[in-house]
C-alpha positions as CSV (number, residue, x, y, z in Angstrom):
1,M,-7.9,6.8,28.7
2,S,-9.1,4.0,26.3
3,K,-6.7,2.9,23.6
4,R,-7.2,4.4,20.2
5,V,-6.1,2.4,17.2
6,A,-5.3,3.8,13.8
7,V,-4.1,2.4,10.4
8,V,-1.7,4.8,8.7
9,A,-1.2,4.0,5.0
10,I,1.8,5.6,3.2
11,G,2.7,5.3,-0.5
12,G,5.7,3.6,-1.9
13,N,6.2,6.8,-4.0
14,S,6.4,8.8,-0.8
15,L,9.8,7.2,-0.1
16,I,11.2,8.5,-3.4
17,K,11.2,12.3,-3.5
18,D,12.3,12.6,-7.2
19,R,14.3,10.8,-9.8
20,E,17.5,12.1,-8.3
21,H,16.8,10.5,-4.9
22,Q,16.0,6.8,-5.5
23,T,18.8,5.0,-3.7
24,V,18.3,2.8,-0.7
25,E,19.8,5.6,1.5
26,D,17.6,8.2,-0.1
27,Q,14.5,6.0,0.7
28,Y,15.7,5.4,4.2
29,Q,16.0,9.2,4.9
30,A,12.5,9.7,3.4
31,A,11.2,7.0,5.7
32,R,12.9,8.7,8.6
33,A,11.0,11.9,7.9
34,T,7.7,10.1,7.7
35,C,8.4,8.1,10.9
36,H,9.0,11.4,12.8
37,H,5.5,12.4,12.0
38,I,4.0,9.0,12.8
39,A,5.8,9.2,16.1
40,D,4.1,12.5,16.9
41,M,0.8,10.6,16.5
42,I,1.9,7.7,18.7
43,E,3.1,10.2,21.3
44,Q,-0.5,11.6,21.3
45,G,-1.7,8.2,22.5
46,W,-2.5,6.3,19.3
47,D,-1.6,2.7,18.7
48,V,-0.7,2.4,15.1
49,A,-0.5,-0.2,12.3
50,I,1.4,1.1,9.3
51,A,0.7,-0.1,5.7
52,H,2.8,1.0,2.8
53,G,3.0,0.9,-1.0
54,N,5.8,-0.6,-3.0
55,G,5.2,0.2,-6.6
56,P,8.6,1.8,-7.4
57,Q,10.5,-0.7,-5.2
58,V,9.0,-3.8,-6.9
59,G,9.9,-2.2,-10.2
60,F,13.5,-1.9,-9.2
61,I,13.7,-5.5,-8.1
62,L,12.1,-6.7,-11.3
63,R,14.5,-4.6,-13.4
64,R,17.6,-6.0,-11.5
65,S,16.2,-9.5,-11.9
66,E,15.8,-9.1,-15.6
67,I,19.2,-7.6,-16.1
68,A,20.8,-10.4,-14.0
69,A,19.0,-13.0,-16.1
70,K,20.3,-11.4,-19.4
71,V,23.9,-10.7,-18.3
72,A,24.6,-13.6,-15.9
73,A,21.9,-16.2,-16.6
74,M,20.5,-15.8,-13.1
75,H,17.0,-16.9,-12.4
76,E,14.3,-14.2,-12.4
77,V,12.4,-13.4,-9.2
78,P,8.7,-14.2,-9.2
79,L,6.4,-11.2,-8.5
80,D,5.0,-12.6,-5.2
81,A,8.6,-13.0,-4.0
82,C,9.4,-9.4,-5.1
83,V,6.5,-8.1,-2.9
84,A,7.8,-10.1,0.0
85,D,11.3,-8.6,-0.6
86,T,9.9,-5.1,-0.5
87,Q,7.9,-5.8,2.7
88,G,11.2,-6.8,4.4
89,A,13.3,-3.9,3.1
90,I,10.7,-1.2,3.6
91,G,9.6,-2.6,6.9
92,Y,13.2,-2.6,8.1
93,A,13.6,1.1,7.2
94,L,10.4,2.0,8.9
95,Q,10.9,0.0,12.1
96,Q,14.5,1.0,12.6
97,N,13.6,4.7,12.1
98,L,10.6,4.4,14.5
99,Q,12.8,2.6,17.1
100,N,15.4,5.4,16.8
101,E,12.7,8.0,17.1
102,F,11.2,6.4,20.1
103,Q,14.6,6.3,21.8
104,R,15.2,10.0,21.1
105,R,11.9,10.9,22.7
106,G,12.2,8.6,25.7
107,M,9.2,6.6,24.6
108,H,9.0,3.0,25.8
109,K,7.6,1.7,22.5
110,S,8.8,-0.8,19.9
111,A,8.0,-1.5,16.2
112,S,7.9,-4.8,14.3
113,T,7.3,-5.8,10.6
114,V,5.0,-8.7,9.7
115,I,5.6,-10.3,6.3
116,T,2.0,-10.4,5.3
117,Q,0.1,-12.6,2.9
118,V,-3.3,-11.4,1.7
119,R,-5.7,-13.9,0.2
120,V,-7.5,-13.2,-3.0
121,D,-10.1,-15.2,-4.9
122,A,-8.7,-17.5,-7.6
123,D,-11.7,-16.7,-9.7
124,D,-11.5,-12.9,-9.2
125,P,-12.5,-11.3,-12.5
126,A,-9.3,-9.3,-12.5
127,F,-7.4,-12.5,-13.4
128,G,-9.3,-12.5,-16.7
129,N,-8.5,-8.9,-17.4
130,P,-4.9,-8.2,-16.2
131,S,-4.3,-4.4,-16.4
132,K,-1.4,-3.5,-14.0
133,P,1.9,-2.9,-15.9
134,I,5.0,-4.2,-14.3
135,G,8.7,-4.7,-15.2
136,S,10.8,-3.4,-18.0
137,F,9.8,-2.3,-21.5
138,M,10.3,-4.8,-24.3
139,D,10.0,-4.8,-28.1
140,E,7.0,-6.5,-29.6
141,D,8.9,-9.7,-30.6
142,Q,10.4,-10.2,-27.1
143,A,7.0,-9.5,-25.5
144,R,5.2,-12.0,-27.7
145,T,7.9,-14.6,-27.1
146,R,7.5,-14.3,-23.3
147,A,3.8,-14.3,-23.6
148,R,4.0,-17.6,-25.6
149,E,6.6,-19.3,-23.5
150,E,5.7,-18.1,-20.0
151,G,2.0,-17.3,-20.3
152,W,2.4,-13.6,-19.7
153,S,-0.2,-11.1,-20.6
154,V,1.5,-8.2,-22.5
155,V,0.3,-4.9,-23.9
156,E,1.7,-2.0,-25.8
157,D,2.2,0.9,-23.3
158,A,1.5,4.4,-24.7
159,G,4.0,4.1,-27.5
160,R,6.9,3.5,-25.1
161,G,7.2,-0.2,-25.8
162,W,5.6,-3.5,-24.6
163,R,5.2,-4.5,-21.0
164,R,3.9,-7.3,-18.9
165,V,0.5,-6.7,-17.2
166,V,-0.8,-8.6,-14.2
167,A,-4.1,-8.8,-12.4
168,S,-5.1,-6.5,-9.5
169,P,-7.6,-8.7,-7.5
170,F,-9.6,-7.5,-4.6
171,P,-8.2,-8.3,-1.1
172,R,-10.3,-10.8,0.9
173,E,-8.4,-11.9,4.0
174,I,-5.2,-11.0,5.8
175,V,-3.6,-14.3,6.5
176,E,-1.5,-13.1,9.4
177,L,-4.3,-11.1,11.0
178,P,-4.1,-12.9,14.4
179,A,-0.4,-12.0,14.7
180,V,-1.0,-8.4,13.8
181,Q,-3.8,-8.2,16.3
182,H,-1.6,-9.6,19.1
183,L,1.1,-7.1,18.3
184,I,-1.2,-4.1,18.3
185,A,-2.9,-5.3,21.5
186,A,0.6,-5.3,23.1
187,G,1.1,-1.7,22.0
188,I,3.7,-2.6,19.3
189,T,3.7,-0.4,16.3
190,T,3.1,-2.9,13.5
191,I,4.1,-2.6,9.9
192,T,1.9,-4.9,7.8
193,V,0.2,-5.5,4.4
194,G,3.1,-3.9,2.7
195,G,2.5,-3.3,-1.0
196,G,-1.1,-4.5,-0.5
197,G,0.2,-7.8,0.8
198,I,1.7,-10.8,-0.9
199,P,-1.2,-12.1,-3.1
200,V,-2.0,-15.7,-2.3
201,V,-4.9,-18.1,-3.2
202,R,-6.1,-21.2,-1.6
203,T,-5.5,-24.3,-3.7
204,P,-6.3,-28.0,-3.2
205,G,-3.8,-29.8,-1.0
206,E,-2.8,-33.4,-1.2
207,P,-5.6,-35.9,-1.2
208,G,-7.3,-35.9,2.2
209,E,-5.5,-32.6,3.2
210,E,-6.8,-29.1,3.7
211,P,-6.3,-26.5,1.0
212,V,-2.9,-24.8,1.0
213,L,-1.8,-21.2,0.1
214,R,0.1,-20.4,-3.1
215,G,1.5,-17.1,-4.2
216,V,0.2,-15.7,-7.5
217,A,1.6,-13.1,-9.9
218,A,-0.7,-10.2,-9.1
219,V,-0.6,-6.7,-7.4
220,I,-3.2,-5.9,-4.7
221,D,-4.2,-2.3,-4.4
222,K,-2.5,-0.8,-1.3
223,D,-5.4,1.4,-0.3
224,Y,-8.0,-1.4,-0.4
225,A,-5.6,-3.7,1.5
226,S,-5.1,-0.9,4.1
227,A,-8.9,-0.4,4.3
228,L,-9.3,-4.2,4.9
229,L,-6.7,-4.0,7.6
230,A,-8.5,-1.1,9.3
231,Q,-11.8,-2.9,9.1
232,S,-10.3,-6.2,10.4
233,I,-8.7,-4.7,13.5
234,Q,-11.7,-2.4,14.1
235,A,-9.5,0.7,13.9
236,D,-10.9,3.9,15.2
237,L,-9.2,5.8,12.4
238,F,-8.0,5.1,8.8
239,L,-5.4,7.7,7.8
240,I,-4.0,7.9,4.3
241,S,-0.7,9.9,4.2
242,T,-0.2,11.3,0.7
243,A,1.5,14.2,-1.2
244,V,-1.2,16.8,-0.5
245,E,-2.4,18.5,2.7
246,H,-6.1,18.2,1.6
247,V,-8.2,16.5,-0.9
248,Y,-9.3,19.1,-3.4
249,L,-12.2,19.7,-5.7
250,D,-11.2,20.7,-9.3
251,F,-7.6,19.8,-8.4
252,G,-5.0,21.4,-10.6
253,T,-7.2,24.2,-11.9
254,A,-7.5,27.8,-10.9
255,D,-10.7,26.9,-9.1
256,Q,-9.3,24.2,-6.9
257,R,-10.5,24.3,-3.3
258,P,-9.8,22.1,-0.3
259,I,-12.3,19.7,1.2
260,V,-12.2,20.1,5.0
261,E,-14.8,17.4,5.7
262,M,-17.1,15.2,3.6
263,T,-19.6,12.4,4.2
264,V,-19.6,9.1,2.3
265,A,-22.6,10.4,0.3
266,E,-20.7,13.5,-0.7
267,A,-17.6,11.5,-1.6
268,R,-19.8,9.4,-3.9
269,E,-21.1,12.5,-5.6
270,Y,-17.6,13.9,-6.1
271,I,-16.5,10.6,-7.5
272,N,-19.4,10.5,-10.0
273,A,-18.6,14.2,-10.9
274,G,-15.0,13.1,-11.9
275,H,-13.2,15.2,-9.2
276,F,-10.7,12.5,-8.3
277,A,-8.0,11.2,-10.7
278,A,-7.7,7.5,-11.4
279,G,-4.4,6.2,-10.2
280,S,-4.1,9.1,-7.8
281,M,-6.8,10.2,-5.4
282,L,-9.7,8.1,-6.7
283,P,-8.6,4.7,-5.3
284,K,-7.9,6.4,-1.9
285,I,-11.4,7.8,-1.7
286,K,-13.0,4.6,-2.9
287,A,-11.1,2.6,-0.3
288,I,-12.1,5.0,2.4
289,V,-15.8,4.8,1.3
290,W,-15.5,1.0,1.4
291,F,-14.1,1.1,4.9
292,L,-16.7,3.5,6.3
293,E,-19.6,1.6,4.7
294,R,-18.5,-1.5,6.5
295,G,-18.5,-0.2,10.0
296,G,-15.5,2.2,10.0
297,Q,-15.8,5.3,12.1
298,E,-13.6,7.9,10.5
299,A,-10.9,8.5,7.9
300,L,-8.4,11.2,7.3
301,I,-6.2,12.2,4.3
302,T,-3.3,14.6,4.6
303,N,0.5,14.8,4.0
304,P,3.0,13.4,6.5
305,E,4.2,16.7,7.9
306,N,0.6,17.6,8.8
307,I,-0.5,14.4,10.5
308,A,-0.3,15.8,14.1
309,R,-2.2,18.9,13.1
310,A,-4.8,17.0,11.1
311,L,-5.5,14.8,14.2
312,K,-6.3,18.0,16.1
313,G,-8.7,19.1,13.4
314,E,-6.5,21.9,12.2
315,T,-6.0,20.6,8.6
316,G,-6.4,17.6,6.3
317,T,-9.6,16.2,4.9
318,R,-11.8,14.2,7.2
319,I,-14.3,11.7,5.8
320,V,-17.2,10.4,8.0
321,T,-20.4,8.4,7.5
């Protein structure tokens, strides 16, 4: 049987069940449940690359950094380093849980995390219109001081206070792609592009030298980075694991109804009709459309506990060209 390769994208919020379960141990146990279902998929014969979000986790690191700076005059952690930190921590939880799950099942498999940089364009229009809120709330005076002294972009956030905002540029290249491809080819479950990847740009090197990479304060959309990964490794399937069993039309109303299968053309119609919420299902559908229009074969959206059933066509929402 020929090898089948899938990219499975899980959300950073999926590791936090609610406000009462946010500790590292709570997140580890949530990762354990998700890994159980991914192992079902691997047991069916899939080779898997796992991408994950990191929104809440980056927020925690930034908050700790800000408190440490105020209380103990510690240095603050740059945003690109925060993304790298979450890639390591979340990757550790996922790969250890997968390894334990493989052992319990007698599967001769292994998992590995790749700390992954994703190149963005330095002239991406998003840098001229930063819109992604990060970090703690501030009063207006503090926000304007940091904007003046550190070059931050700040906005008033829905009456709750002021926050820093950063750009969300489009992912262009996975820097560590060759390493990821080698791992997947070797049958190793690979955790990569965590949090959308560490955003980097190419900048001029020393005179006579090639351009070098430099991290930037930005946040890359996890779903688009996952779609780029799926496209780059020519995955047979792009699977987004989320909070719902299906994608729905008229979600949250008395008339909501599940979508079992839709084409790219139908997905575009539903987008234009406003069926998918921004910041929730909309970016997932847009990323899948982007993947399929650039040579992808098939995509699937469902919740973790239904991954195995969805792969058999029993549930979930399948999106095809």
